[in-house]
C-alpha positions as CSV (number, residue, x, y, z in Angstrom):
1,M,109.4,78.7,115.1
2,F,110.6,76.1,112.6
3,L,112.1,79.2,110.3
4,R,114.0,80.5,113.0
5,P,117.3,82.3,110.9
6,S,120.3,80.7,111.1
7,R,123.2,80.3,108.5
8,A,121.9,77.0,107.1
9,L,118.5,77.6,107.3
10,R,119.5,80.9,105.4
11,Q,121.1,79.2,102.7
12,L,118.3,76.3,102.0
13,L,115.7,78.7,102.0
14,L,117.3,80.8,99.2
15,Y,118.2,78.2,97.8
16,L,114.8,76.8,97.6
17,L,113.2,79.9,96.6
18,A,115.7,80.2,93.7
19,V,115.0,77.0,92.4
20,S,110.7,77.0,92.8
21,V,110.9,80.2,91.3
22,E,113.1,79.2,88.1
23,R,111.1,76.0,87.5
24,F,107.4,77.4,87.5
25,G,108.7,81.0,85.7
26,I,107.6,83.0,89.1
27,E,108.7,86.7,88.4
28,L,109.2,87.7,92.0
29,H,109.4,91.3,93.5
30,A,110.4,91.0,97.2
31,Y,110.3,88.6,99.9
32,C,110.8,88.0,103.5
33,F,110.6,84.7,105.7
34,L,110.2,85.4,109.5
35,S,110.8,82.3,112.2
36,N,107.2,81.2,112.1
37,H,105.8,82.3,108.4
38,L,107.2,83.8,105.2
39,H,105.7,86.7,102.2
40,L,106.6,87.0,98.6
41,I,105.0,89.5,96.7
42,L,105.2,88.1,92.8
43,T,103.6,87.8,89.8
44,D,102.8,84.7,88.1
45,P,102.2,85.0,84.0
46,H,101.8,81.0,83.7
47,G,98.8,80.9,85.9
48,V,100.7,77.7,88.3
49,L,100.7,79.9,91.6
50,P,98.9,77.3,93.2
51,A,101.8,74.2,92.0
52,F,104.4,77.1,92.6
53,E,102.9,77.3,96.1
54,Q,103.0,73.5,97.1
55,Y,106.4,73.0,95.4
56,L,108.0,75.4,97.4
57,G,105.9,74.2,100.5
58,S,106.7,71.0,100.3
59,L,110.1,71.4,99.9
60,I,110.8,73.8,102.6
61,A,108.6,71.4,104.9
62,R,110.8,68.3,104.5
63,S,114.3,69.7,104.1
64,C,114.0,72.2,107.5
65,N,112.4,68.9,109.3
66,A,115.4,67.2,108.2
67,L,117.6,70.1,109.2
68,L,115.6,70.6,112.6
69,G,115.4,66.9,113.2
70,H,111.4,67.0,113.1
71,C,109.3,64.5,111.7
72,E,105.5,65.9,112.0
73,S,103.6,68.0,110.5
74,F,105.1,71.7,109.1
75,W,102.6,73.6,107.9
76,A,99.8,74.7,109.9
77,P,96.7,73.8,107.7
78,G,95.4,76.1,105.9
79,S,98.4,78.9,106.5
80,Y,98.7,79.2,102.8
81,N,96.8,82.6,101.3
82,A,97.1,84.6,98.2
83,V,96.2,87.8,97.5
84,T,95.4,89.6,94.5
85,L,96.9,93.3,94.1
86,V,95.0,95.1,92.0
87,E,97.1,98.6,90.9
88,E,100.9,98.9,90.3
89,G,100.6,101.1,94.1
90,D,99.3,98.1,95.7
91,V,102.0,96.2,94.5
92,V,104.6,98.9,96.0
93,D,102.5,99.1,99.2
94,K,102.6,95.1,99.9
95,I,106.8,95.1,99.3
96,A,107.0,97.9,101.7
97,Y,104.7,95.8,104.3
98,T,107.0,93.1,103.3
99,L,109.8,94.6,103.9
100,A,108.6,96.5,107.4
101,N,107.3,93.0,108.6
102,P,110.1,92.2,111.3
103,V,109.8,95.8,112.3
104,S,106.3,95.5,112.6
105,A,106.8,92.3,114.5
106,G,109.0,94.4,117.0
107,L,111.8,92.0,116.4
108,V,114.4,94.5,114.8
109,R,114.5,98.1,114.2
110,R,115.5,98.1,110.6
111,G,114.1,95.5,108.3
112,S,117.5,95.2,106.9
113,D,118.6,94.4,110.5
114,W,116.8,91.3,110.3
115,P,119.0,88.0,110.4
116,G,116.9,85.8,107.9
117,L,115.8,86.1,104.4
118,W,114.9,89.5,103.5
119,S,115.1,91.3,100.5
120,S,116.7,95.0,100.0
121,P,114.6,97.5,97.4
122,D,117.8,98.3,96.1
123,A,118.1,93.9,94.7
124,I,114.9,94.9,92.5
125,G,116.1,94.5,89.2
126,G,119.9,94.4,90.5
127,P,122.2,91.3,90.0
128,P,121.1,88.0,90.5
129,V,121.7,85.6,93.6
130,V,123.5,82.3,93.1
131,A,122.7,79.6,96.0
132,K,124.3,76.6,96.3
133,R,122.9,73.6,97.0
134,P,122.9,72.4,101.0
135,K,124.8,69.2,101.4
136,H,122.1,68.2,103.9
137,F,119.0,66.6,102.6
138,F,120.2,66.9,98.7
139,R,122.0,63.6,97.6
140,A,124.9,64.9,95.5
141,E,123.5,62.4,92.5
142,G,120.2,63.9,92.4
143,F,118.2,65.8,90.3
144,M,118.0,68.7,91.9
145,P,121.1,71.3,90.4
146,E,124.1,72.3,92.0
147,A,123.2,75.9,92.4
148,A,120.1,78.0,91.2
149,S,120.3,81.6,90.8
150,L,117.4,84.1,91.8
151,R,116.7,87.8,90.9
152,L,114.0,90.0,92.4
153,V,112.2,91.8,89.2
154,A,110.4,94.6,88.7
155,P,106.6,94.3,88.8
156,P,104.6,95.1,85.4
157,G,103.9,98.5,84.4
158,V,106.9,100.3,86.6
159,E,108.4,102.8,84.2
160,S,111.0,103.7,86.1
161,L,113.4,101.3,88.2
162,E,115.1,103.6,90.5
163,E,111.3,105.5,91.3
164,L,110.4,102.3,92.4
165,R,113.3,101.6,94.6
166,R,112.7,105.2,95.8
167,V,109.5,104.9,96.8
168,V,109.9,101.8,98.3
169,R,112.6,103.0,100.0
170,C,110.5,105.7,101.8
171,E,107.3,103.6,102.2
172,V,109.6,101.2,104.0
173,R,111.2,103.8,106.6
174,R,107.6,105.3,107.1
175,R,106.5,102.0,108.3
176,E,109.5,101.2,110.5
177,D,109.0,104.7,112.5
178,E,105.4,104.4,112.9
179,A,105.8,101.0,114.2
180,A,109.3,101.9,116.4
181,Q,106.9,104.9,117.8
182,R,103.8,102.4,118.5
183,L,106.1,99.9,120.6
184,A,107.9,102.9,122.5
185,S,104.3,104.3,123.5
186,E,103.7,100.8,124.5
187,G,106.9,100.8,126.9
188,R,108.2,97.5,124.8
189,P,111.8,97.0,123.3
190,F,112.5,95.5,120.2
191,L,113.7,91.8,120.7
192,G,116.7,92.3,118.6
193,A,118.8,90.4,116.2
194,R,120.6,88.3,118.9
195,R,117.6,87.0,120.8
196,V,116.1,86.1,117.5
197,L,118.7,83.7,116.5
198,A,119.2,82.7,120.3
199,Q,115.3,81.4,120.0
200,D,114.6,78.0,120.1
201,P,113.0,76.8,117.3
202,F,110.8,74.6,118.8
203,A,108.7,77.4,120.5
204,V,105.6,78.9,120.0
205,P,105.1,82.5,119.5
206,A,104.1,84.2,122.8
207,K,101.6,86.3,121.2
208,E,98.9,84.2,118.9
209,E,98.0,85.0,115.2
210,P,93.9,85.7,115.9
211,R,92.2,82.8,114.7
212,R,89.3,82.7,112.4
213,G,89.4,86.5,111.4
214,L,89.1,87.9,107.5
215,R,91.2,86.0,104.9
216,P,91.5,88.6,102.3
217,R,91.1,87.5,98.5
218,I,92.0,91.5,97.5
219,A,93.8,94.1,98.3
220,C,93.4,97.7,96.5
221,L,94.1,101.0,98.2
222,D,91.4,102.7,95.4
223,K,87.8,101.8,97.3
224,E,86.1,102.0,94.2
225,K,88.7,99.9,92.4
226,R,88.4,97.4,95.4
227,I,85.1,97.2,95.0
228,Q,84.9,96.4,91.1
229,A,87.7,93.8,92.0
230,I,85.5,92.0,94.4
231,M,82.6,91.4,92.3
232,R,84.7,90.3,89.8
233,L,85.6,87.7,92.4
234,K,81.7,87.1,92.6
235,E,81.1,86.7,89.0
236,F,84.1,84.5,88.8
237,L,82.5,82.2,91.8
238,Q,79.2,82.3,90.5
239,A,80.3,80.9,87.1
240,Y,82.8,78.3,88.7
241,R,79.4,77.4,90.8
242,E,77.4,77.1,87.8
243,A,80.1,74.8,85.8
244,W,80.6,72.6,88.8
245,H,77.2,71.7,88.7
246,E,77.0,71.3,84.8
247,F,79.9,69.1,85.6
248,A,78.7,67.2,88.1
249,S,75.6,66.5,86.5
250,G,77.4,64.8,83.7
251,V,78.5,67.7,81.3
252,R,82.2,66.6,81.2
253,D,82.8,69.7,78.3
254,A,81.0,72.4,80.9
255,L,83.3,75.8,80.2
256,F,84.4,76.9,83.3
257,P,85.7,80.5,83.5
258,H,88.8,82.2,82.6
259,G,91.0,81.6,86.0
260,T,90.0,78.1,87.0
261,Y,92.6,76.1,87.9
262,W,92.0,72.9,89.5
263,M,89.7,71.4,87.0
264,R,91.7,72.5,84.2
265,V,95.0,71.1,85.6
266,A,93.3,68.1,86.8
267,Y,90.8,66.9,84.7
268,G,92.0,69.2,81.0
269,L,88.1,71.0,81.1
270,P,88.0,74.0,78.9
271,C,88.0,77.0,80.3
272,A,86.3,81.0,79.0
273,R,89.4,83.2,77.8
274,A,90.4,86.4,79.4
275,G,87.7,89.2,78.8
């Protein structure tokens, strides 16, 4: 539980998130850092999500290891998973899922009670939060900024900011109440913020996540549109595979499909236009 909340860790994570979002031009909509994983809901307008994830993950690993006095691997292999949200309703659904996560995990009764880094629905479109550079790990004369601003923005296509906030608040509350009813039926109480803060960061969760399960690439509440999105993904993978075989056979101007990242960044190969 290397991300177990503390005042120092909260300041550190907020600073790292703000620096990373600003560096890569990410549009952040919501976030929640639990004790052993994190959720981000974002828009990637510049097609740099892999670089953003690598940069943020590396900063978190090195600086948190320094804070904890830990020197081995921080992240589990293959723990990063990006899911495409097809429609505006899917984005709202996942924002609510993210913000209700501390409650769904049986940790606190309301997401707002979570002592770690958690974004309120009312922060979407609100004023930026300024995070100062922590004194540990970072050199005073280094290249990292002394402070960074983090502002949550509304997802693309949202017409009414107030309506978005209202819908998210209602959906978060619904999920929280459902989680509370589920725990009560199982005879399990919430752990509570005080006991969360008292946990040993080197402890492991009592209940391990199931292994070798599905790793979704797409989320969509509309079944028909979800199938369409899956078919587009399959078409992309087939086109990528064909372009890769061409490249491997010596064709150095093989045209990769729109959405290709590594071959474009690492080898400068051409990619098809959108549509």
